[in-house]
N, CA, C, O and CB atoms as a CASP TS submission, in Angstrom:
PFRMAT TS
TARGET T0000
AUTHOR 0000-0000-0000
METHOD Language model
MODEL 1
PARENT N/A
ATOM      1  N   MET     1      84.978  82.210  94.875  1.00  0.00           N
ATOM      2  CA  MET     1      86.355  81.858  95.209  1.00  0.00           C
ATOM      3  C   MET     1      86.604  80.445  94.773  1.00  0.00           C
ATOM      4  O   MET     1      85.755  79.576  94.971  1.00  0.00           O
ATOM      5  CB  MET     1      86.638  82.024  96.718  1.00  0.00           C
ATOM      6  N   THR     2      87.709  80.203  94.205  1.00  0.00           N
ATOM      7  CA  THR     2      88.078  78.872  93.864  1.00  0.00           C
ATOM      8  C   THR     2      88.897  78.260  94.978  1.00  0.00           C
ATOM      9  O   THR     2      89.342  78.976  95.875  1.00  0.00           O
ATOM     10  CB  THR     2      88.829  78.849  92.564  1.00  0.00           C
ATOM     11  N   ALA     3      89.112  76.935  94.945  1.00  0.00           N
ATOM     12  CA  ALA     3      89.953  76.349  95.991  1.00  0.00           C
ATOM     13  C   ALA     3      91.280  76.848  96.010  1.00  0.00           C
ATOM     14  O   ALA     3      91.853  76.943  97.096  1.00  0.00           O
ATOM     15  CB  ALA     3      90.025  74.947  95.875  1.00  0.00           C
ATOM     16  N   ASN     4      91.876  77.198  94.905  1.00  0.00           N
ATOM     17  CA  ASN     4      93.235  77.805  94.895  1.00  0.00           C
ATOM     18  C   ASN     4      93.247  79.128  95.663  1.00  0.00           C
ATOM     19  O   ASN     4      94.182  79.426  96.407  1.00  0.00           O
ATOM     20  CB  ASN     4      93.721  78.044  93.430  1.00  0.00           C
ATOM     21  N   ASN     5      92.194  79.905  95.465  1.00  0.00           N
ATOM     22  CA  ASN     5      92.146  81.168  96.181  1.00  0.00           C
ATOM     23  C   ASN     5      92.030  80.940  97.656  1.00  0.00           C
ATOM     24  O   ASN     5      92.646  81.619  98.477  1.00  0.00           O
ATOM     25  CB  ASN     5      91.001  82.014  95.698  1.00  0.00           C
ATOM     26  N   ASP     6      91.187  79.925  97.974  1.00  0.00           N
ATOM     27  CA  ASP     6      90.985  79.638  99.414  1.00  0.00           C
ATOM     28  C   ASP     6      92.366  79.245 100.027  1.00  0.00           C
ATOM     29  O   ASP     6      92.708  79.716 101.112  1.00  0.00           O
ATOM     30  CB  ASP     6      89.896  78.456  99.624  1.00  0.00           C
ATOM     31  N   LEU     7      93.132  78.410  99.352  1.00  0.00           N
ATOM     32  CA  LEU     7      94.405  77.983  99.819  1.00  0.00           C
ATOM     33  C   LEU     7      95.332  79.193  99.976  1.00  0.00           C
ATOM     34  O   LEU     7      96.026  79.291 100.988  1.00  0.00           O
ATOM     35  CB  LEU     7      94.995  76.951  98.872  1.00  0.00           C
ATOM     36  N   PHE     8      95.363  80.078  99.050  1.00  0.00           N
ATOM     37  CA  PHE     8      96.199  81.307  99.105  1.00  0.00           C
ATOM     38  C   PHE     8      95.881  82.103 100.393  1.00  0.00           C
ATOM     39  O   PHE     8      96.781  82.541 101.109  1.00  0.00           O
ATOM     40  CB  PHE     8      95.948  82.213  97.824  1.00  0.00           C
ATOM     41  N   TRP     9      94.533  82.277 100.669  1.00  0.00           N
ATOM     42  CA  TRP     9      94.147  83.200 101.692  1.00  0.00           C
ATOM     43  C   TRP     9      94.384  82.478 103.079  1.00  0.00           C
ATOM     44  O   TRP     9      94.748  83.128 104.059  1.00  0.00           O
ATOM     45  CB  TRP     9      92.624  83.661 101.488  1.00  0.00           C
ATOM     46  N   MET    10      94.169  81.129 103.130  1.00  0.00           N
ATOM     47  CA  MET    10      94.475  80.432 104.337  1.00  0.00           C
ATOM     48  C   MET    10      95.918  80.422 104.652  1.00  0.00           C
ATOM     49  O   MET    10      96.282  80.454 105.827  1.00  0.00           O
ATOM     50  CB  MET    10      93.990  79.082 104.267  1.00  0.00           C
ATOM     51  N   GLU    11      96.798  80.377 103.635  1.00  0.00           N
ATOM     52  CA  GLU    11      98.234  80.501 103.914  1.00  0.00           C
ATOM     53  C   GLU    11      98.552  81.926 104.493  1.00  0.00           C
ATOM     54  O   GLU    11      99.437  82.061 105.337  1.00  0.00           O
ATOM     55  CB  GLU    11      99.068  80.234 102.590  1.00  0.00           C
ATOM     56  N   LYS    12      97.857  82.926 104.052  1.00  0.00           N
ATOM     57  CA  LYS    12      98.012  84.267 104.678  1.00  0.00           C
ATOM     58  C   LYS    12      97.598  84.277 106.137  1.00  0.00           C
ATOM     59  O   LYS    12      98.252  84.895 106.976  1.00  0.00           O
ATOM     60  CB  LYS    12      97.187  85.305 103.921  1.00  0.00           C
ATOM     61  N   ALA    13      96.573  83.631 106.413  1.00  0.00           N
ATOM     62  CA  ALA    13      96.018  83.546 107.816  1.00  0.00           C
ATOM     63  C   ALA    13      97.100  82.753 108.642  1.00  0.00           C
ATOM     64  O   ALA    13      97.414  83.153 109.764  1.00  0.00           O
ATOM     65  CB  ALA    13      94.511  82.774 107.855  1.00  0.00           C
ATOM     66  N   LEU    14      97.664  81.638 108.091  1.00  0.00           N
ATOM     67  CA  LEU    14      98.651  80.896 108.808  1.00  0.00           C
ATOM     68  C   LEU    14      99.903  81.713 109.023  1.00  0.00           C
ATOM     69  O   LEU    14     100.554  81.549 110.055  1.00  0.00           O
ATOM     70  CB  LEU    14      98.968  79.632 108.087  1.00  0.00           C
ATOM     71  N   ALA    15     100.275  82.588 108.102  1.00  0.00           N
ATOM     72  CA  ALA    15     101.413  83.479 108.287  1.00  0.00           C
ATOM     73  C   ALA    15     101.121  84.461 109.413  1.00  0.00           C
ATOM     74  O   ALA    15     102.029  84.814 110.165  1.00  0.00           O
ATOM     75  CB  ALA    15     101.740  84.233 106.981  1.00  0.00           C
ATOM     76  N   GLN    16      99.881  84.910 109.547  1.00  0.00           N
ATOM     77  CA  GLN    16      99.570  85.871 110.579  1.00  0.00           C
ATOM     78  C   GLN    16      99.743  85.117 111.938  1.00  0.00           C
ATOM     79  O   GLN    16     100.282  85.706 112.876  1.00  0.00           O
ATOM     80  CB  GLN    16      98.086  86.474 110.392  1.00  0.00           C
ATOM     81  N   ALA    17      99.333  83.920 112.060  1.00  0.00           N
ATOM     82  CA  ALA    17      99.462  83.096 113.244  1.00  0.00           C
ATOM     83  C   ALA    17     100.912  82.872 113.566  1.00  0.00           C
ATOM     84  O   ALA    17     101.275  82.922 114.741  1.00  0.00           O
ATOM     85  CB  ALA    17      98.750  81.772 113.063  1.00  0.00           C
ATOM     86  N   ALA    18     101.770  82.628 112.591  1.00  0.00           N
ATOM     87  CA  ALA    18     103.191  82.416 112.779  1.00  0.00           C
ATOM     88  C   ALA    18     103.847  83.700 113.301  1.00  0.00           C
ATOM     89  O   ALA    18     104.842  83.661 114.026  1.00  0.00           O
ATOM     90  CB  ALA    18     103.849  81.963 111.460  1.00  0.00           C
ATOM     91  N   SER    19     103.276  84.802 112.922  1.00  0.00           N
ATOM     92  CA  SER    19     103.955  86.097 113.298  1.00  0.00           C
ATOM     93  C   SER    19     103.844  86.365 114.774  1.00  0.00           C
ATOM     94  O   SER    19     104.521  87.275 115.252  1.00  0.00           O
ATOM     95  CB  SER    19     103.345  87.297 112.523  1.00  0.00           C
ATOM     96  N   VAL    20     103.016  85.619 115.566  1.00  0.00           N
ATOM     97  CA  VAL    20     103.009  85.827 116.946  1.00  0.00           C
ATOM     98  C   VAL    20     103.458  84.684 117.790  1.00  0.00           C
ATOM     99  O   VAL    20     103.005  84.492 118.919  1.00  0.00           O
ATOM    100  CB  VAL    20     101.741  86.199 117.323  1.00  0.00           C
ATOM    101  N   LEU    21     104.378  83.910 117.211  1.00  0.00           N
ATOM    102  CA  LEU    21     104.981  82.804 117.870  1.00  0.00           C
ATOM    103  C   LEU    21     105.584  83.211 119.261  1.00  0.00           C
ATOM    104  O   LEU    21     106.386  84.141 119.340  1.00  0.00           O
ATOM    105  CB  LEU    21     106.051  82.212 116.962  1.00  0.00           C
ATOM    106  N   PHE    22     105.211  82.550 120.265  1.00  0.00           N
ATOM    107  CA  PHE    22     105.771  82.681 121.650  1.00  0.00           C
ATOM    108  C   PHE    22     105.184  83.870 122.374  1.00  0.00           C
ATOM    109  O   PHE    22     105.593  84.116 123.509  1.00  0.00           O
ATOM    110  CB  PHE    22     107.312  82.822 121.613  1.00  0.00           C
ATOM    111  N   ILE    23     104.247  84.639 121.806  1.00  0.00           N
ATOM    112  CA  ILE    23     103.706  85.738 122.606  1.00  0.00           C
ATOM    113  C   ILE    23     102.283  85.530 123.102  1.00  0.00           C
ATOM    114  O   ILE    23     101.797  86.359 123.870  1.00  0.00           O
ATOM    115  CB  ILE    23     103.753  86.981 121.814  1.00  0.00           C
ATOM    116  N   THR    24     101.592  84.469 122.706  1.00  0.00           N
ATOM    117  CA  THR    24     100.171  84.305 123.022  1.00  0.00           C
ATOM    118  C   THR    24      99.925  83.350 124.177  1.00  0.00           C
ATOM    119  O   THR    24      98.781  83.242 124.618  1.00  0.00           O
ATOM    120  CB  THR    24      99.431  83.818 121.809  1.00  0.00           C
ATOM    121  N   THR    25     100.900  82.669 124.679  1.00  0.00           N
ATOM    122  CA  THR    25     100.704  81.694 125.771  1.00  0.00           C
ATOM    123  C   THR    25     100.017  82.333 126.897  1.00  0.00           C
ATOM    124  O   THR    25     100.393  83.442 127.276  1.00  0.00           O
ATOM    125  CB  THR    25     102.012  81.103 126.247  1.00  0.00           C
ATOM    126  N   PRO    26      98.982  81.690 127.496  1.00  0.00           N
ATOM    127  CA  PRO    26      98.530  80.334 127.303  1.00  0.00           C
ATOM    128  C   PRO    26      97.579  80.189 126.144  1.00  0.00           C
ATOM    129  O   PRO    26      97.153  79.069 125.864  1.00  0.00           O
ATOM    130  CB  PRO    26      97.888  79.841 128.532  1.00  0.00           C
ATOM    131  N   ASN    27      97.198  81.307 125.414  1.00  0.00           N
ATOM    132  CA  ASN    27      96.264  81.101 124.364  1.00  0.00           C
ATOM    133  C   ASN    27      96.956  80.517 123.117  1.00  0.00           C
ATOM    134  O   ASN    27      98.172  80.644 122.978  1.00  0.00           O
ATOM    135  CB  ASN    27      95.568  82.402 124.040  1.00  0.00           C
ATOM    136  N   PRO    28      96.227  79.906 122.249  1.00  0.00           N
ATOM    137  CA  PRO    28      96.818  79.409 120.974  1.00  0.00           C
ATOM    138  C   PRO    28      97.085  80.570 120.065  1.00  0.00           C
ATOM    139  O   PRO    28      96.504  81.645 120.211  1.00  0.00           O
ATOM    140  CB  PRO    28      95.883  78.384 120.265  1.00  0.00           C
ATOM    141  N   ARG    29      97.991  80.339 119.101  1.00  0.00           N
ATOM    142  CA  ARG    29      98.240  81.234 118.099  1.00  0.00           C
ATOM    143  C   ARG    29      97.160  81.087 117.036  1.00  0.00           C
ATOM    144  O   ARG    29      96.908  79.987 116.542  1.00  0.00           O
ATOM    145  CB  ARG    29      99.606  81.038 117.564  1.00  0.00           C
ATOM    146  N   VAL    30      96.492  82.259 116.670  1.00  0.00           N
ATOM    147  CA  VAL    30      95.469  82.199 115.668  1.00  0.00           C
ATOM    148  C   VAL    30      95.648  83.410 114.735  1.00  0.00           C
ATOM    149  O   VAL    30      95.923  84.527 115.173  1.00  0.00           O
ATOM    150  CB  VAL    30      94.052  82.172 116.320  1.00  0.00           C
ATOM    151  N   GLY    31      95.476  83.132 113.399  1.00  0.00           N
ATOM    152  CA  GLY    31      95.619  84.232 112.477  1.00  0.00           C
ATOM    153  C   GLY    31      94.268  84.394 111.718  1.00  0.00           C
ATOM    154  O   GLY    31      93.498  83.440 111.606  1.00  0.00           O
ATOM    155  N   CYS    32      94.007  85.582 111.216  1.00  0.00           N
ATOM    156  CA  CYS    32      92.776  85.864 110.467  1.00  0.00           C
ATOM    157  C   CYS    32      93.098  86.890 109.361  1.00  0.00           C
ATOM    158  O   CYS    32      93.826  87.862 109.560  1.00  0.00           O
ATOM    159  CB  CYS    32      91.636  86.405 111.428  1.00  0.00           C
ATOM    160  N   VAL    33      92.505  86.608 108.173  1.00  0.00           N
ATOM    161  CA  VAL    33      92.532  87.591 107.129  1.00  0.00           C
ATOM    162  C   VAL    33      91.133  87.753 106.619  1.00  0.00           C
ATOM    163  O   VAL    33      90.397  86.768 106.559  1.00  0.00           O
ATOM    164  CB  VAL    33      93.498  87.203 106.008  1.00  0.00           C
ATOM    165  N   ILE    34      90.729  88.931 106.251  1.00  0.00           N
ATOM    166  CA  ILE    34      89.374  89.260 105.820  1.00  0.00           C
ATOM    167  C   ILE    34      89.543  89.672 104.274  1.00  0.00           C
ATOM    168  O   ILE    34      90.339  90.555 103.953  1.00  0.00           O
ATOM    169  CB  ILE    34      88.706  90.487 106.769  1.00  0.00           C
ATOM    170  N   VAL    35      88.813  89.038 103.404  1.00  0.00           N
ATOM    171  CA  VAL    35      88.902  89.312 101.953  1.00  0.00           C
ATOM    172  C   VAL    35      87.554  89.707 101.442  1.00  0.00           C
ATOM    173  O   VAL    35      86.506  89.210 101.853  1.00  0.00           O
ATOM    174  CB  VAL    35      89.430  88.087 101.170  1.00  0.00           C
ATOM    175  N   LYS    36      87.643  90.649 100.502  1.00  0.00           N
ATOM    176  CA  LYS    36      86.426  91.118  99.865  1.00  0.00           C
ATOM    177  C   LYS    36      86.811  91.345  98.427  1.00  0.00           C
ATOM    178  O   LYS    36      87.815  91.995  98.138  1.00  0.00           O
ATOM    179  CB  LYS    36      85.835  92.423 100.547  1.00  0.00           C
ATOM    180  N   ASP    37      86.005  90.805  97.514  1.00  0.00           N
ATOM    181  CA  ASP    37      86.244  91.000  95.976  1.00  0.00           C
ATOM    182  C   ASP    37      87.698  90.683  95.677  1.00  0.00           C
ATOM    183  O   ASP    37      88.329  91.365  94.869  1.00  0.00           O
ATOM    184  CB  ASP    37      85.912  92.545  95.474  1.00  0.00           C
ATOM    185  N   GLY    38      88.218  89.688  96.299  1.00  0.00           N
ATOM    186  CA  GLY    38      89.581  89.179  95.914  1.00  0.00           C
ATOM    187  C   GLY    38      90.680  90.084  96.515  1.00  0.00           C
ATOM    188  O   GLY    38      91.846  89.957  96.141  1.00  0.00           O
ATOM    189  N   GLN    39      90.335  90.958  97.406  1.00  0.00           N
ATOM    190  CA  GLN    39      91.397  91.857  98.009  1.00  0.00           C
ATOM    191  C   GLN    39      91.387  91.693  99.449  1.00  0.00           C
ATOM    192  O   GLN    39      90.344  91.474 100.066  1.00  0.00           O
ATOM    193  CB  GLN    39      91.193  93.352  97.669  1.00  0.00           C
ATOM    194  N   LEU    40      92.568  91.798 100.021  1.00  0.00           N
ATOM    195  CA  LEU    40      92.713  91.723 101.477  1.00  0.00           C
ATOM    196  C   LEU    40      92.281  93.020 102.079  1.00  0.00           C
ATOM    197  O   LEU    40      92.785  94.069 101.678  1.00  0.00           O
ATOM    198  CB  LEU    40      94.156  91.396 101.888  1.00  0.00           C
ATOM    199  N   ILE    41      91.401  93.008 102.995  1.00  0.00           N
ATOM    200  CA  ILE    41      90.815  94.265 103.592  1.00  0.00           C
ATOM    201  C   ILE    41      91.205  94.364 105.038  1.00  0.00           C
ATOM    202  O   ILE    41      91.169  95.465 105.588  1.00  0.00           O
ATOM    203  CB  ILE    41      89.247  94.298 103.469  1.00  0.00           C
ATOM    204  N   GLY    42      91.577  93.282 105.695  1.00  0.00           N
ATOM    205  CA  GLY    42      91.979  93.259 107.160  1.00  0.00           C
ATOM    206  C   GLY    42      92.704  91.989 107.507  1.00  0.00           C
ATOM    207  O   GLY    42      92.468  90.922 106.939  1.00  0.00           O
ATOM    208  N   GLN    43      93.614  92.145 108.480  1.00  0.00           N
ATOM    209  CA  GLN    43      94.358  91.070 108.962  1.00  0.00           C
ATOM    210  C   GLN    43      94.704  91.230 110.441  1.00  0.00           C
ATOM    211  O   GLN    43      94.761  92.347 110.955  1.00  0.00           O
ATOM    212  CB  GLN    43      95.565  90.917 108.150  1.00  0.00           C
ATOM    213  N   GLY    44      94.942  90.071 111.143  1.00  0.00           N
ATOM    214  CA  GLY    44      95.320  90.179 112.529  1.00  0.00           C
ATOM    215  C   GLY    44      95.655  88.879 113.062  1.00  0.00           C
ATOM    216  O   GLY    44      95.421  87.860 112.413  1.00  0.00           O
ATOM    217  N   ALA    45      96.231  88.853 114.293  1.00  0.00           N
ATOM    218  CA  ALA    45      96.577  87.682 114.981  1.00  0.00           C
ATOM    219  C   ALA    45      96.359  87.836 116.424  1.00  0.00           C
ATOM    220  O   ALA    45      96.440  88.945 116.953  1.00  0.00           O
ATOM    221  CB  ALA    45      97.937  87.311 114.710  1.00  0.00           C
ATOM    222  N   THR    46      96.074  86.727 117.110  1.00  0.00           N
ATOM    223  CA  THR    46      95.853  86.799 118.569  1.00  0.00           C
ATOM    224  C   THR    46      97.007  87.508 119.254  1.00  0.00           C
ATOM    225  O   THR    46      98.182  87.286 118.963  1.00  0.00           O
ATOM    226  CB  THR    46      95.677  85.389 119.167  1.00  0.00           C
ATOM    227  N   GLN    47      96.627  88.336 120.142  1.00  0.00           N
ATOM    228  CA  GLN    47      97.641  89.125 120.929  1.00  0.00           C
ATOM    229  C   GLN    47      97.993  88.398 122.271  1.00  0.00           C
ATOM    230  O   GLN    47      97.523  87.292 122.538  1.00  0.00           O
ATOM    231  CB  GLN    47      97.076  90.598 121.241  1.00  0.00           C
ATOM    232  N   GLN    48      98.785  89.030 123.046  1.00  0.00           N
ATOM    233  CA  GLN    48      99.179  88.440 124.338  1.00  0.00           C
ATOM    234  C   GLN    48      97.913  88.144 125.170  1.00  0.00           C
ATOM    235  O   GLN    48      96.847  88.720 124.952  1.00  0.00           O
ATOM    236  CB  GLN    48     100.149  89.409 125.126  1.00  0.00           C
ATOM    237  N   ALA    49      98.079  87.234 126.115  1.00  0.00           N
ATOM    238  CA  ALA    49      97.024  86.839 126.958  1.00  0.00           C
ATOM    239  C   ALA    49      96.257  88.092 127.540  1.00  0.00           C
ATOM    240  O   ALA    49      96.903  89.022 128.021  1.00  0.00           O
ATOM    241  CB  ALA    49      97.589  85.955 128.070  1.00  0.00           C
ATOM    242  N   GLY    50      94.942  88.114 127.498  1.00  0.00           N
ATOM    243  CA  GLY    50      94.171  89.208 127.896  1.00  0.00           C
ATOM    244  C   GLY    50      93.925  90.249 126.755  1.00  0.00           C
ATOM    245  O   GLY    50      93.108  91.161 126.882  1.00  0.00           O
ATOM    246  N   GLY    51      94.648  90.064 125.683  1.00  0.00           N
ATOM    247  CA  GLY    51      94.448  90.986 124.492  1.00  0.00           C
ATOM    248  C   GLY    51      93.394  90.503 123.590  1.00  0.00           C
ATOM    249  O   GLY    51      92.734  89.503 123.871  1.00  0.00           O
ATOM    250  N   PRO    52      93.217  91.178 122.521  1.00  0.00           N
ATOM    251  CA  PRO    52      92.142  90.680 121.550  1.00  0.00           C
ATOM    252  C   PRO    52      92.588  89.526 120.771  1.00  0.00           C
ATOM    253  O   PRO    52      93.782  89.311 120.562  1.00  0.00           O
ATOM    254  CB  PRO    52      91.717  91.760 120.567  1.00  0.00           C
ATOM    255  N   HIS    53      91.580  88.728 120.310  1.00  0.00           N
ATOM    256  CA  HIS    53      91.781  87.578 119.456  1.00  0.00           C
ATOM    257  C   HIS    53      92.004  87.968 117.993  1.00  0.00           C
ATOM    258  O   HIS    53      91.767  89.126 117.648  1.00  0.00           O
ATOM    259  CB  HIS    53      90.601  86.653 119.568  1.00  0.00           C
ATOM    260  N   ALA    54      92.426  87.104 117.157  1.00  0.00           N
ATOM    261  CA  ALA    54      92.693  87.404 115.803  1.00  0.00           C
ATOM    262  C   ALA    54      91.586  87.985 115.067  1.00  0.00           C
ATOM    263  O   ALA    54      91.803  88.932 114.312  1.00  0.00           O
ATOM    264  CB  ALA    54      93.114  86.274 115.148  1.00  0.00           C
ATOM    265  N   GLU    55      90.387  87.494 115.219  1.00  0.00           N
ATOM    266  CA  GLU    55      89.304  87.928 114.479  1.00  0.00           C
ATOM    267  C   GLU    55      88.943  89.412 114.797  1.00  0.00           C
ATOM    268  O   GLU    55      88.545  90.188 113.929  1.00  0.00           O
ATOM    269  CB  GLU    55      88.164  87.017 114.731  1.00  0.00           C
ATOM    270  N   VAL    56      89.111  89.746 116.097  1.00  0.00           N
ATOM    271  CA  VAL    56      88.850  91.130 116.535  1.00  0.00           C
ATOM    272  C   VAL    56      89.901  92.135 115.848  1.00  0.00           C
ATOM    273  O   VAL    56      89.562  93.190 115.311  1.00  0.00           O
ATOM    274  CB  VAL    56      88.944  91.209 118.158  1.00  0.00           C
ATOM    275  N   CYS    57      91.185  91.680 115.934  1.00  0.00           N
ATOM    276  CA  CYS    57      92.188  92.457 115.315  1.00  0.00           C
ATOM    277  C   CYS    57      92.026  92.660 113.780  1.00  0.00           C
ATOM    278  O   CYS    57      92.280  93.736 113.239  1.00  0.00           O
ATOM    279  CB  CYS    57      93.468  91.834 115.601  1.00  0.00           C
ATOM    280  N   ALA    58      91.605  91.607 113.143  1.00  0.00           N
ATOM    281  CA  ALA    58      91.328  91.768 111.697  1.00  0.00           C
ATOM    282  C   ALA    58      90.221  92.637 111.473  1.00  0.00           C
ATOM    283  O   ALA    58      90.349  93.491 110.596  1.00  0.00           O
ATOM    284  CB  ALA    58      91.059  90.494 111.033  1.00  0.00           C
ATOM    285  N   ILE    59      89.103  92.563 112.148  1.00  0.00           N
ATOM    286  CA  ILE    59      87.959  93.475 111.991  1.00  0.00           C
ATOM    287  C   ILE    59      88.439  94.892 112.226  1.00  0.00           C
ATOM    288  O   ILE    59      88.166  95.773 111.410  1.00  0.00           O
ATOM    289  CB  ILE    59      86.796  93.113 112.973  1.00  0.00           C
ATOM    290  N   ARG    60      89.155  95.140 113.334  1.00  0.00           N
ATOM    291  CA  ARG    60      89.550  96.512 113.582  1.00  0.00           C
ATOM    292  C   ARG    60      90.481  97.049 112.509  1.00  0.00           C
ATOM    293  O   ARG    60      90.436  98.231 112.167  1.00  0.00           O
ATOM    294  CB  ARG    60      90.205  96.621 114.924  1.00  0.00           C
ATOM    295  N   ASP    61      91.313  96.183 111.989  1.00  0.00           N
ATOM    296  CA  ASP    61      92.218  96.560 110.851  1.00  0.00           C
ATOM    297  C   ASP    61      91.367  96.994 109.618  1.00  0.00           C
ATOM    298  O   ASP    61      91.615  98.029 109.000  1.00  0.00           O
ATOM    299  CB  ASP    61      93.176  95.325 110.456  1.00  0.00           C
ATOM    300  N   ALA    62      90.390  96.178 109.307  1.00  0.00           N
ATOM    301  CA  ALA    62      89.574  96.565 108.123  1.00  0.00           C
ATOM    302  C   ALA    62      88.805  97.828 108.375  1.00  0.00           C
ATOM    303  O   ALA    62      88.692  98.668 107.482  1.00  0.00           O
ATOM    304  CB  ALA    62      88.599  95.452 107.741  1.00  0.00           C
ATOM    305  N   GLN    63      88.280  97.989 109.548  1.00  0.00           N
ATOM    306  CA  GLN    63      87.584  99.249 109.858  1.00  0.00           C
ATOM    307  C   GLN    63      88.481 100.441 109.794  1.00  0.00           C
ATOM    308  O   GLN    63      88.076 101.503 109.321  1.00  0.00           O
ATOM    309  CB  GLN    63      86.967  99.183 111.211  1.00  0.00           C
ATOM    310  N   ALA    64      89.666 100.293 110.248  1.00  0.00           N
ATOM    311  CA  ALA    64      90.709 101.412 110.354  1.00  0.00           C
ATOM    312  C   ALA    64      91.052 101.763 108.863  1.00  0.00           C
ATOM    313  O   ALA    64      91.440 102.899 108.590  1.00  0.00           O
ATOM    314  CB  ALA    64      92.110 100.932 111.231  1.00  0.00           C
ATOM    315  N   ARG    65      90.918 100.842 107.935  1.00  0.00           N
ATOM    316  CA  ARG    65      91.251 101.159 106.547  1.00  0.00           C
ATOM    317  C   ARG    65      89.964 101.541 105.840  1.00  0.00           C
ATOM    318  O   ARG    65      89.969 101.610 104.611  1.00  0.00           O
ATOM    319  CB  ARG    65      91.958  99.955 105.830  1.00  0.00           C
ATOM    320  N   GLN    66      88.873 101.791 106.524  1.00  0.00           N
ATOM    321  CA  GLN    66      87.568 102.259 106.018  1.00  0.00           C
ATOM    322  C   GLN    66      86.967 101.294 105.063  1.00  0.00           C
ATOM    323  O   GLN    66      86.391 101.705 104.056  1.00  0.00           O
ATOM    324  CB  GLN    66      87.696 103.596 105.350  1.00  0.00           C
ATOM    325  N   HIS    67      87.081  99.973 105.345  1.00  0.00           N
ATOM    326  CA  HIS    67      86.479  98.901 104.538  1.00  0.00           C
ATOM    327  C   HIS    67      85.185  98.467 105.154  1.00  0.00           C
ATOM    328  O   HIS    67      85.134  98.272 106.368  1.00  0.00           O
ATOM    329  CB  HIS    67      87.425  97.702 104.403  1.00  0.00           C
ATOM    330  N   ALA    68      84.136  98.306 104.388  1.00  0.00           N
ATOM    331  CA  ALA    68      82.900  97.690 104.942  1.00  0.00           C
ATOM    332  C   ALA    68      83.040  96.190 104.955  1.00  0.00           C
ATOM    333  O   ALA    68      83.613  95.636 104.016  1.00  0.00           O
ATOM    334  CB  ALA    68      81.642  98.096 104.119  1.00  0.00           C
ATOM    335  N   LEU    69      82.564  95.520 105.938  1.00  0.00           N
ATOM    336  CA  LEU    69      82.752  94.090 106.125  1.00  0.00           C
ATOM    337  C   LEU    69      81.691  93.291 105.481  1.00  0.00           C
ATOM    338  O   LEU    69      81.907  92.104 105.238  1.00  0.00           O
ATOM    339  CB  LEU    69      82.808  93.756 107.551  1.00  0.00           C
ATOM    340  N   GLN    70      80.535  93.857 105.178  1.00  0.00           N
ATOM    341  CA  GLN    70      79.490  93.109 104.577  1.00  0.00           C
ATOM    342  C   GLN    70      79.919  92.569 103.140  1.00  0.00           C
ATOM    343  O   GLN    70      80.444  93.256 102.264  1.00  0.00           O
ATOM    344  CB  GLN    70      78.228  94.001 104.498  1.00  0.00           C
ATOM    345  N   GLY    71      79.618  91.286 103.061  1.00  0.00           N
ATOM    346  CA  GLY    71      79.993  90.592 101.757  1.00  0.00           C
ATOM    347  C   GLY    71      81.459  90.059 101.735  1.00  0.00           C
ATOM    348  O   GLY    71      81.902  89.535 100.712  1.00  0.00           O
ATOM    349  N   SER    72      82.179  90.187 102.816  1.00  0.00           N
ATOM    350  CA  SER    72      83.565  89.726 103.004  1.00  0.00           C
ATOM    351  C   SER    72      83.642  88.308 103.384  1.00  0.00           C
ATOM    352  O   SER    72      82.649  87.716 103.808  1.00  0.00           O
ATOM    353  CB  SER    72      84.259  90.529 104.029  1.00  0.00           C
ATOM    354  N   THR    73      84.757  87.761 103.250  1.00  0.00           N
ATOM    355  CA  THR    73      85.011  86.374 103.726  1.00  0.00           C
ATOM    356  C   THR    73      86.189  86.353 104.757  1.00  0.00           C
ATOM    357  O   THR    73      87.238  86.939 104.489  1.00  0.00           O
ATOM    358  CB  THR    73      85.347  85.424 102.490  1.00  0.00           C
ATOM    359  N   SER    74      86.031  85.730 105.848  1.00  0.00           N
ATOM    360  CA  SER    74      87.146  85.641 106.875  1.00  0.00           C
ATOM    361  C   SER    74      87.792  84.223 106.749  1.00  0.00           C
ATOM    362  O   SER    74      87.124  83.193 106.657  1.00  0.00           O
ATOM    363  CB  SER    74      86.574  85.889 108.415  1.00  0.00           C
ATOM    364  N   TYR    75      89.092  84.269 106.754  1.00  0.00           N
ATOM    365  CA  TYR    75      89.807  82.976 106.805  1.00  0.00           C
ATOM    366  C   TYR    75      90.503  82.992 108.182  1.00  0.00           C
ATOM    367  O   TYR    75      91.279  83.895 108.493  1.00  0.00           O
ATOM    368  CB  TYR    75      90.875  82.785 105.559  1.00  0.00           C
ATOM    369  N   VAL    76      90.214  82.015 108.953  1.00  0.00           N
ATOM    370  CA  VAL    76      90.708  81.970 110.359  1.00  0.00           C
ATOM    371  C   VAL    76      91.348  80.613 110.563  1.00  0.00           C
ATOM    372  O   VAL    76      90.772  79.589 110.194  1.00  0.00           O
ATOM    373  CB  VAL    76      89.536  82.212 111.422  1.00  0.00           C
ATOM    374  N   THR    77      92.545  80.595 111.153  1.00  0.00           N
ATOM    375  CA  THR    77      93.139  79.317 111.562  1.00  0.00           C
ATOM    376  C   THR    77      92.455  78.886 112.831  1.00  0.00           C
ATOM    377  O   THR    77      92.004  79.702 113.635  1.00  0.00           O
ATOM    378  CB  THR    77      94.689  79.427 111.767  1.00  0.00           C
ATOM    379  N   LEU    78      92.385  77.500 112.998  1.00  0.00           N
ATOM    380  CA  LEU    78      91.789  76.940 114.204  1.00  0.00           C
ATOM    381  C   LEU    78      92.743  76.875 115.360  1.00  0.00           C
ATOM    382  O   LEU    78      93.957  76.880 115.155  1.00  0.00           O
ATOM    383  CB  LEU    78      91.266  75.584 113.929  1.00  0.00           C
ATOM    384  N   GLU    79      92.253  76.815 116.525  1.00  0.00           N
ATOM    385  CA  GLU    79      92.983  76.708 117.740  1.00  0.00           C
ATOM    386  C   GLU    79      93.603  75.334 117.901  1.00  0.00           C
ATOM    387  O   GLU    79      94.271  75.071 118.901  1.00  0.00           O
ATOM    388  CB  GLU    79      92.099  77.019 118.890  1.00  0.00           C
TER
END
């Protein structure tokens, strides 16, 4: 992955975080995208308090789409 690709995918993760504005309090908004071979295979954002975090949502999304996670890269915004 080049720096430009990293920036592209991190922007996607930031968009995931932005999609849950105002619903995650008191938890921070976090977004996650999982990429394998240059393709998005899973994505997610932190849910309401008590719900799953972004990483769990993205993993579940990838698994629901029948993607293997081995060899993938996760881009996660920080809290």
